N, C-alpha and C positions, 0 to 999 in steps of 0.2 A: 726539641723545638728547632725550627729551621730559621734561616736568616730572614725570610720574608715576614714571618710572624714577629720576629724580633724588631724589624723595622716598623711594622705596624704598631706594636705596643709602645715602642719608644716615642713614635710620633704622637700617638694618642695621649700618652702621659704628659707630653708638653703642650697638648691642646692645639696642635697644628692640623690644618686640613692638608690633604694631598696637594691642593693648589698652592698653599703657603710654601710647602717644602719644594715643590717644583719650581716656583718662582725664584726661590733663594739659590737653587742649584742650577738654574738655567736649563731645565729639562721640561718635558710636558707632564701634565698630571697623569696621563696614561703610562708614562715611564715609571712614575712612582707606584702606580697601581700594579704594574707588572713585577716590580721588585718585591712588593708586599705580598703578592700571590705566589711568588717563587717562579714565575714564568721566565724571568731574566734576573740577573744580579747586577748590582752597581759595580763599577770599577773601584779600585782601591782609593783613588783620589776622591770619588764621590762618597764612598763609605766614610772616609776620614772627615769629610765636610759635614756629613750627617751626624757623626759622633759629636763634633763640635757644636752643631746646631742643637742637638738634644742634650748637651752638657753631660755626656758620659764618655768614658774612654772607649776607644775602638774595640778593644778586647771585650768589654762589657756589652757593647752593641751586638757583636757577633755571637756572644754566648748568653744573651739576655734571657733571664727567667721571667716570663710574663706573669706567672703566679706571684712571684716575689714583688714585682713591680705593682701589681694590683693590690696586694696587701699593704705595701708602703703607701700607695695613693690613698687607700681607705683610711689608714692611720693618720695621714697628714690632713685629711678632710674632716676627721672626727673632732668636734670641739668638746670642751669640757662638759657642757650641758648634756650632750648626747652620751658622752662617756659615763656620766653619773647614772643614766637610765639603764645601762647595760649591766646585767648580772653576769660578770665574767666567769664566775665559778660555774654557774649553770651552763653557760655557753661552752666552756672548755670540757665540762663533764660529759658532754655528748661524745667527745673524742676520747677522753680519759675518765672512765667511770669511777675510778678511785676518788675523784674529787667530790663525788656525790656521797660516797660511802664513809670516808675517813672520819667525819665528826662523830659517828656512832662507834668507831673502833679504837680511837686513841684519846688520850687525855689532852685535848686541845688547849685547855687552860695552862697546862705546864709549858707547852711550846710557845703559847702566846706571851707568857711572862718573859721567857728567855729572849724571844724576838723583840719584845718591847724594850727590854734592857739594851739590846744591841742597837735598836733604833735610836734610843735616847743617847747612848754613848757616841754613836756616829754623828748625830746631829750636833751634840755639844762640841765634839772635836773639829768637825768640818764647817759648822755653821750653815748647813744646808736647810732649805725649807722642809716642811713635813713631806711633801711629795718627792722632792729630790732625794731626801734621805731614804725613803722607801725604794725608789728606783735604783739607787746605788746599792743598797743592801740586797735587793732582788738580783741585780746583776752579779754581785760578788757570789751569791749563792749559786747562780747559774754557772758562772765560770768555774767554781769549785766542783760542782757536780760534773761538768764537762771534763775537767782534768781527771777526776776519779774514774769516769767512764772510759776515757782514753787509756788510762793506766790499766784498768781491768781488761780492756780489749787486747792490749799488748801482752799481758801475762797469760791470756788464754790462747794466743795464736802462736 
C-alpha cells in the first residue's frame, strides 16, 4: 500500500472531505487530491498534522493497512440486531471449510460441556456478562493458539 492510499483511507474513515482536510491544513483541495493519488507527497509537518487530525500515530498513517481499517469500520458500524442475523459459522466456513465439516466428525457435545464449564467458571470468577465472558474466553483461546503456533514455528526453523 502506498502513502496516497493510506491518506485517502484515513481521511474516509474519519468522514472528512478533501475540502475539510485542505481547510484545516491551509492547502488547496487539489493538494489533498495530489497527495492521495501519489502525484506529490506532504512534507513531514503536514503529515504529522494529518495524523493528529485523523487520530492515528504518524507511523500508522504511513503504514496504514486499508483492509484492516475497512474491517474495523464495518465492525464498529455493525449493531447487535445486524450481528444477530449473521451466521458467522457459515460466513467463516467459506474461507475455512473445516467449520462446515466438524459437526459431523467430532463429538461436539463433549467439547461444548467442557467449554460451558469454562464459561461458567470465568463468569463466576470475573463477574462478566455472558457476552463479555464468551469474548474473553475466545481471546484466551486465540492467544493460546497463537503462542503454540509461534513455538511450533520456532522449533521447525
